[in-house]
N, C-alpha and C positions, 0 to 999 in steps of 0.2 A: 152723550147728551147736548143740546145744543144750549149755548150760555143764554141765561136771563128767559129762557121759553119753559114753559110747562111740559109734561110728559105728552098731554095730548098734541100740543102746539108740534112739539117735536117730530111725533109721529106722522102729523099731517103733512108737515115740510118734508119728511124724509119720503113719505109717498108721493109727494108731487115731483120731487127730485129724480125720482128713476119713473115716472110715468114718460111715455114716448109720444102721448096725445094729451087731448084735453080731459081734465078730470072733473066730474060733475059734483054738486054739491051734495046731492043727495048719495052717490056713491062714497064721498068722503064721510058723510052722516053714517052711513053703514059699517063703514071701514073703522071708524072709531066708537061707534055703538052709542050715539048721541042724536039729538035733534039737529036739524039742517041750523035752526037759529043758534045753537052752539058753536057750528062749524063757522058760521058767520064771525061770531065773536071769535074766535080762534084765528081766523083769517086777518081780523083787526089786530090782534095781539101779533101774530108774525109779522104783518104789514109795519106794526109800529117798530119792532125789531131790526126788520131789514132796513128801514127808515133811519134809526139812529143808529146805523151802520155804513150809511149813505150808498145802499142797495137799493136797486129799482123796487116797487111793491109789486104785490101780486095783483093781477088785472082779473076781474071775474067777466066773462064774455057771456052775455045773457043766451039762455038756449043751449051752452056749449059747456063752460066750467072754467076753470083755472087751466092753463099751461105755462109752464116757465120755458123761454127759449134756450137752448144750449149754451150761449155764451153766458146769460145769466145763472143757467145751473152752476157752472165752474165757479162763479163767483161766491155762490150762495153756499156752496159745497166746500170751498175753502175756508170760508167764514166759520161755517158748522164745525169744521174739524178742529179748527184754532182752539187751543184750550187756554182759558185764562183763569190760573187757580183761585183768583179772588172771587171768580162768578161760579166756579164749579159745585157750591156747595148750596143746596137749596135750605132755607130755615123752616121748621116746622111752625104752626101758628102759636104753640105754647113758647117757642125758642123767639119768635119773633115779638109777643108780648113781653118778655124779659128784657129784649133790646129797648123797645118801645120804654117801658119800667126805668131803666139807666139813662136813657136821653133825658127823661122829664126830670128823674131825681136829680142828675147832676146839672141840668140847665138852670141859671139863676133867671132865664128869660124865658117866654113862652117857648115851646117848641111846634114846629108847623108841620104839617101831613107831608108837605113837599120833602122837608129832610128825613122824616121816617120813611117815605117811600123810596129815596135814596139808598140810607141805611141798610133797608131789608130787600130792596130789589125786587119790589111787588108794585102791585096797583093802588090806587086809591082806596078802591072798594075792599083789598085786601085788608089795607092798614086800619080802616073801620072795623073791620070783623076783629082784627087782633085787639084794637082798643077796648071791643067788648069783652074780650077774654081778660084784659088787665084790670078792667073796671069791676069785673065780677068777683076777681083776687083782691082788689084792692078795697072791697065791700068788707071783706071779712075783717078788715082791721079798720072799719069806720073812717076810711080815708076816699075823699071823692077827686076824679080826675074830670077837669071843668073844661069845657070848650066852647066857644062863643064864634060860630062860623059867620056871622053877617058882619062882624068889625074885625075878623081876620086875627083874633089875638092868640089863636095858637093851644096848645095843651098844658094846663098848671095843675099843680097838685094844690087842693083848697085848705090844707093844714099846714102850717109855717115851719116847724124847726123839725120835723119827724122824717126827714130824707133819709139818715142813718138806719133809723129802727125799720123804717119800709124796705129798704134794700136787704138788711139782714132776715127781716121776715120772710121775703120772697126767696130768698136764697136757702132758707131752712125749709119753706115749702117746696121748694124744688128738690134739694136732696132727700128730704122723707119721701115724696113721690117716687123718687128714683128709686130708693131703697127698697120700697116696696114692690117695687117691679120686677126686683133680682129676688125677691122672695119666692 
């Protein structure tokens, strides 16, 4: 799997790398069983990934689709096959919620979305979804996670000296759910 790209983005990029002619957005949508809008979204993600590795981005030609020139295919394929152990594992939403909890619990200052995006290697929207999971978990313990986006203050726990007990409760919850799955 390509580093930092989801399964669908992987599939699209692999398909484009093996194509010998232009591939239409409709064809990509059919191949991945999603809407054309989702394909456009995935192309944006692929372009972000390519750009972050200083490679040329994919260009959509109106009425034709996408074609990757042979010289660019070599560079992209070389990068796609290069393995970086740090990025091979993709965290589940529950695991990311625990990572976010650890960041917030251990930090004496606010934790910013950008820090969480970097730690989890996911998008801003994914982080906000994971935070919703964490908020539900913390609610069980009457702990609130606060965020003030307009003043960019980051995420903070709203109760004072409960960091250890929250970490302990989340660990116990995690262990209990793991045990119940094994039964």
